[in-house]
C-alpha positions as MATLAB code, in Angstrom:
seq = 'XXXXXXXXXXXXXXXXXXXXXXXXXXXXXXXXXXXXXXXXXXXXXXXXXXXXXXXXXXXXXXXXXXXXXXXXXXXXXXXXXXXXXXXXXXXXXXXXXXXXXXXXXXXXXXXXXXXXXXXXXXXXXXXXXXXXXXXXXXXXXXXXXXXXXXXXXXXXXXXXXXXXXXXXXXXXXXXXXXXXXXXXXXXXXXXXXXXXXXXXXXXXXXXXXXXXXXXXXXXXXXXXXXXXXXXXXXXXXXXXXXXXXXXXXXXXXXXXXXXXXXXXXXXXXXXXXXXXXXXXXXXXXXXXXXXXXXXXXXXXXXXXXXXXXXXXXXXXXXXXXXXXXXXXXXXXXXXXXXXXXXXXXXXXXXXXXX';
ca = [
       0.000    0.000    0.000;
       0.884    3.702   -0.223;
       3.302    3.550   -3.107;
       4.008    6.545   -5.400;
       1.588    7.152   -8.174;
       2.113    7.993  -11.810;
      -1.299    8.307  -13.401;
      -0.817    6.650  -16.799;
      -1.864    8.141  -20.121;
      -3.989    5.063  -20.755;
      -5.776    5.495  -17.463;
      -6.310    9.192  -18.229;
      -7.857    8.350  -21.587;
     -10.072    5.673  -20.093;
     -11.129    8.043  -17.338;
     -12.207   10.591  -19.925;
     -14.214    7.861  -21.642;
     -15.779    6.804  -18.353;
     -16.761   10.391  -17.626;
     -18.370   10.754  -21.037;
     -20.547    7.653  -20.635;
     -22.241    8.890  -17.454;
     -23.519    6.853  -14.510;
     -26.649    4.755  -14.616;
     -28.710    2.519  -12.394;
     -27.471   -1.070  -12.351;
     -27.502   -4.084  -10.079;
     -23.937   -5.433  -10.257;
     -20.855   -3.716   -8.825;
     -17.163   -4.415   -8.315;
     -15.021   -3.021   -5.501;
     -11.236   -3.444   -5.371;
      -8.896   -3.461   -2.404;
      -5.249   -4.162   -1.533;
      -3.655   -5.639    1.561;
      -3.300   -3.301    4.537;
      -4.317   -3.646    8.185;
      -7.265   -1.287    7.894;
      -8.627   -2.921    4.734;
      -8.482   -6.573    5.746;
     -12.123   -6.394    6.906;
     -13.098   -6.292    3.216;
     -11.365   -9.620    2.603;
     -13.111  -11.116    5.617;
     -16.488   -9.734    4.627;
     -16.130  -11.053    1.096;
     -14.982  -14.563    1.964;
     -17.350  -14.993    4.906;
     -20.457  -13.883    3.030;
     -21.140  -10.667    4.943;
     -20.849   -8.419    1.892;
     -23.028  -10.804   -0.099;
     -25.667  -10.824    2.648;
     -25.934   -7.049    2.617;
     -25.907   -6.897   -1.174;
     -28.813   -9.342   -1.346;
     -30.703   -7.271    1.215;
     -30.739   -4.442   -1.308;
     -31.214   -6.617   -4.393;
     -27.779   -6.098   -5.882;
     -24.554   -8.040   -6.433;
     -21.177   -6.814   -5.147;
     -17.898   -8.429   -6.107;
     -14.927   -7.633   -3.853;
     -11.693   -8.027   -5.801;
      -8.204   -8.084   -4.327;
      -5.466   -6.522   -6.449;
      -1.775   -6.874   -5.669;
      -0.606   -3.418   -6.768;
      -1.980   -0.523   -4.729;
      -1.406    2.276   -7.235;
      -2.625    0.153  -10.124;
      -5.825   -0.543   -8.205;
      -6.497    3.197   -7.948;
      -5.613    3.731  -11.603;
      -8.069    1.005  -12.599;
     -10.789    2.566  -10.456;
     -10.053    5.987  -11.939;
     -10.252    4.544  -15.451;
     -13.711    3.139  -14.714;
     -12.706   -0.476  -14.199;
     -14.144   -0.574  -10.669;
     -17.023    1.165   -8.935;
     -15.005    1.703   -5.775;
     -11.539    1.163   -4.338;
      -9.632    1.405   -1.069;
      -7.137    4.276   -0.905;
      -5.724    6.971    1.353;
      -7.151   10.472    1.457;
      -4.097   11.916   -0.301;
      -4.253    9.395   -3.110;
      -8.002    9.976   -3.498;
      -7.238   13.648   -4.076;
      -4.207   13.257   -6.324;
      -5.297   10.385   -8.589;
      -9.055   10.139   -9.281;
     -10.060   13.632   -8.127;
      -7.123   15.375   -9.793;
      -7.749   13.159  -12.842;
     -11.276   14.544  -13.170;
     -13.212   11.610  -11.701;
     -15.780   12.771   -9.170;
     -15.295   10.493   -6.158;
     -16.906   10.067   -2.750;
     -15.228    8.880    0.436;
     -18.061    6.528    1.333;
     -16.338    5.030    4.369;
     -13.482    6.644    6.283;
     -12.474    3.502    8.124;
      -9.473    4.641   10.131;
      -6.488    6.917   10.352;
      -2.863    6.031   10.896;
      -1.983    6.527   14.554;
       1.607    5.328   14.576;
       1.571    3.044   11.536;
       3.821    5.516    9.690;
       7.080    6.795   11.132;
      10.501    8.389   10.680;
      13.505    6.486   12.066;
      17.128    7.617   12.374;
      20.174    5.541   13.147;
      21.677    6.310   16.524;
      20.184    6.562   19.990;
      18.775    9.795   21.373;
      18.290   11.433   17.991;
      15.795   14.268   17.420;
      14.045   15.940   14.498;
      16.714   18.650   14.453;
      19.252   15.989   13.468;
      17.546   15.669   10.072;
      19.208   18.820    8.697;
      21.507   17.954    5.807;
      20.607   14.274    5.982;
      19.521   11.979    3.118;
      16.183   10.319    3.950;
      15.035    7.187    2.180;
      11.314    6.872    1.507;
       8.731    6.096   -1.145;
       8.651    9.410   -2.958;
       5.265   11.157   -3.397;
       3.616    8.737   -0.980;
       2.127    9.429    2.438;
       5.638    8.779    3.792;
       6.730   11.858    1.864;
       3.817   13.786    3.362;
       4.748   12.584    6.858;
       8.332   13.788    6.341;
       7.089   17.213    5.261;
       4.956   17.501    8.403;
       7.892   16.359   10.556;
      10.190   18.959    9.011;
       7.630   21.666    9.806;
       7.852   20.721   13.485;
      11.623   21.165   13.339;
      11.425   24.516   11.474;
      13.036   22.835    8.490;
      11.953   22.295    4.895;
      12.625   19.725    2.208;
      15.428   21.966    0.978;
      17.264   21.109    4.213;
      17.278   17.358    3.493;
      17.788   15.006    0.558;
      14.885   12.736   -0.340;
      16.059    9.379   -1.707;
      13.311    7.456   -3.506;
      13.274    3.855   -2.269;
      10.620    1.228   -2.905;
       8.675   -0.160    0.026;
       9.982   -3.617   -0.862;
      13.607   -2.457   -0.481;
      13.466    0.020    2.364;
      14.040   -2.375    5.277;
      17.087   -3.908    3.586;
      18.373   -0.445    2.660;
      18.316    0.595    6.307;
      20.781   -2.199    7.054;
      23.382   -0.625    4.755;
      25.945    1.916    5.918;
      24.793    4.495    3.360;
      21.274    4.859    4.748;
      20.932    6.930    7.904;
      17.205    7.690    8.028;
      13.977    6.279    6.589;
      10.305    7.153    6.567;
       8.005    4.176    6.064;
       4.917    2.348    7.292;
       4.102   -0.942    8.972;
       5.098   -3.715    8.839;
       8.470   -2.342    7.617;
       8.410    0.347   10.295;
       8.060   -2.183   13.099;
      11.070   -4.094   11.798;
      13.245   -0.990   11.412;
      12.422    0.774   14.677;
      12.938   -2.522   16.520;
      16.611   -2.631   15.544;
      19.097   -1.668   18.274;
      20.620    1.798   18.128;
      17.725    3.555   16.390;
      15.487    6.521   17.207;
      11.872    6.947   16.177;
      11.800   10.753   15.939;
       8.310   11.229   14.473;
       5.268    9.149   13.666;
       1.705    9.596   12.492;
       0.355    9.732   16.036;
       1.789   13.280   16.079;
      -0.540   14.265   13.216;
      -3.699   12.345   14.146;
      -6.358   12.173   11.478;
      -4.152   13.314    8.601;
      -3.412    9.937    6.977;
      -6.784    8.281    6.417;
      -7.669    4.909    4.933;
     -10.937    4.986    3.031;
     -13.281    3.224    0.642;
     -13.845    5.587   -2.260;
     -16.668    5.125   -4.777;
     -17.567    6.864   -8.014;
     -19.953    9.682   -7.109;
     -22.128    9.289  -10.196;
     -22.482    5.567   -9.599;
     -23.319    6.110   -5.932;
     -25.920    8.768   -6.667;
     -27.587    6.566   -9.275;
     -27.409    3.514   -7.032;
     -27.894    4.383   -3.347;
     -28.337    0.658   -2.627;
     -24.590    0.294   -3.201;
     -23.804    2.822   -0.479;
     -26.226    1.211    1.946;
     -24.962   -2.338    1.362;
     -21.261   -1.473    1.595;
     -21.697    0.684    4.689;
     -23.882   -1.898    6.431;
     -21.426   -4.691    5.683;
     -18.430   -2.654    6.845;
     -19.819   -1.756   10.236;
     -21.021   -5.313   10.852;
     -17.488   -6.581   10.200;
     -15.633   -4.046   12.356;
     -18.152   -4.482   15.174;
     -17.376   -8.193   15.130;
     -13.652   -7.429   15.329;
     -14.226   -5.464   18.532;
     -16.385   -7.849   20.590;
     -13.469   -9.691   22.212;
     -15.219  -13.071   22.049;
     -14.193  -16.303   20.313;
     -15.812  -15.294   17.044;
     -13.928  -12.003   17.110;
     -10.664  -13.842   17.795;
     -11.299  -16.154   14.862;
     -12.042  -13.201   12.588;
      -8.822  -11.444   13.576;
      -6.815  -14.628   13.063;
      -8.387  -14.976    9.625;
      -7.438  -11.398    8.701;
      -3.921  -11.834   10.040;
      -3.343  -14.941    7.935;
      -4.845  -13.332    4.845;
      -2.524  -10.341    5.248;
       0.575  -12.520    5.587;
       1.242  -12.215    9.301;
       0.219  -13.844   12.559;
      -2.334  -12.646   15.090;
       0.234  -10.814   17.213;
       1.625   -9.069   14.150;
      -1.798   -8.013   12.946;
      -2.863   -6.804   16.379;
       0.328   -4.721   16.592;
      -0.629   -3.025   13.326;
      -4.183   -2.457   14.553;
      -2.790   -0.913   17.739;
      -1.167    1.781   15.574;
      -4.394    2.278   13.622;
      -7.302    4.356   14.884;
     -10.016    2.099   13.471;
     -13.553    3.410   13.821;
     -15.374    0.390   15.211;
     -18.756    2.118   15.428;
     -20.705    4.288   12.967;
     -20.957    6.968   15.666;
     -17.164    7.240   15.925;
     -16.753    7.373   12.151;
     -19.514    9.959   11.874;
     -17.912   12.182   14.516;
     -14.645   12.123   12.570;
     -16.077   12.757    9.107;
     -18.305   15.621   10.330;
     -15.584   17.273   12.413;
     -14.656   20.849   11.419;
     -11.040   19.678   11.564;
     -11.430   17.527    8.439;
     -11.571   20.367    5.860;
      -8.485   21.965    7.443;
      -6.671   18.625    7.313;
      -7.484   18.159    3.638;
      -6.303   21.688    2.898;
      -2.905   20.688    4.317;
      -2.914   17.624    2.079;
      -3.882   19.738   -0.936;
      -1.049   22.185   -0.247;
       1.492   19.382   -0.062;
       0.064   17.774   -3.203;
       0.209   21.010   -5.202;
       3.765   21.790   -4.115;
       4.837   18.377   -5.396;
       3.007   18.610   -8.706;
       0.350   16.041   -7.832;
      -2.750   18.062   -8.726;
      -2.106   17.986  -12.480;
      -0.271   20.167  -14.960;
      -3.117   22.682  -15.168;
      -3.297   23.294  -11.415;
      -2.504   26.921  -10.640;
      -2.644   26.555   -6.878;
      -3.632   24.199   -4.057;
      -7.308   25.071   -4.602;
      -7.433   23.531   -8.078;
      -9.564   20.573   -6.950;
     -12.697   21.319   -4.981;
     -13.601   19.175   -1.975;
     -16.945   19.016   -0.189;
     -17.632   18.072    3.417;
     -20.482   17.762    5.881;
     -22.775   20.721    6.566;
     -22.241   22.205    3.112;
     -18.582   23.091    3.604;
     -16.597   23.316    0.354;
     -12.903   24.089   -0.004;
     -10.933   24.699   -3.172;
     -12.559   25.356   -6.538;
     -16.325   25.256   -6.002;
     -16.788   24.782   -9.740;
     -14.554   21.721   -9.790;
     -15.608   19.637   -6.778;
     -14.186   16.153   -7.367;
     -13.698   14.718   -3.864;
     -16.614   14.449   -1.452;
     -16.623   13.424    2.208;
     -20.309   12.526    2.375;
     -21.512   11.305    5.810;
     -24.982   10.310    4.545;
     -24.559    6.545    4.702;
     -22.468    6.521    7.871;
     -25.202    8.574    9.522;
     -27.783    6.016    8.372;
     -25.689    3.320   10.035;
     -25.368    5.365   13.225;
     -29.141    5.844   13.324;
     -29.832    2.148   12.664;
     -31.515    2.917    9.340;
     -29.623    0.488    7.108;
];
């Protein structure tokens, strides 16, 4: 998850085609997801029949498809190949929304609360030690965003450091070499790196709570034409995460299932969940998505995205892509709203109306 994105010309062309065809009522949908702690509930819900149960309740069919490449999954969604896809808030803004595809954050499932971090070699290190240092990370990912926020805390900027693009698959091994002195990454790589002797975790996502979100994003036109899709997906999601939180034998079995499906054991998966602020109830999710802090958070993300050229060649400033929120709040270009944080279906869940 959370790799850099290069929105392909093919995907751009297909997105333009998808936009031109318009959305229509239908009864069959396909949602894609990739492996990450906060998205494993979708795998469980699909294989254990929970998604299917909710789909049948509303007379529709929902396929839940796992893809191996995170960025490719978003590109395929943006190109119209899927009706919805799991992605972070920053990627939702910089790929589909910036690509012209009107998208809705149907479910904000969690935010990173320590799952992403910045580690330096040496004990007792601080953020001020970053000055002049090369830092290995997945460029243009949320790791890059985390670094930028960390540098702000130290009254530094990216001009004061050297960003070294390193794939997530290579970053743990790179840290073991003499050349690499600092990395920014996410779990499970982060857990491995910060657990090595003689290291200092100088910043993590718990210092910027709510800024790195993990969401299920759906095509706005498709959702508006097919509200049954929103109801079924939201109902299924909150049934699954409620089960995860009961603490009984069934909950334990569900967590063990998710751990195995994600390639770790129960202890490993629970460690990742401990660094994830998962919203186990609709009320908690609703409070987050309707908070006045959310628009301000997304403005920070938009500013970072614009400064790194992620809002498209035609973007003149960080307001190029409009975003809408609860209570009629809109930021950015009101004539170009392409990312919507719509609490409608989460509120239905909170009120027991699904």
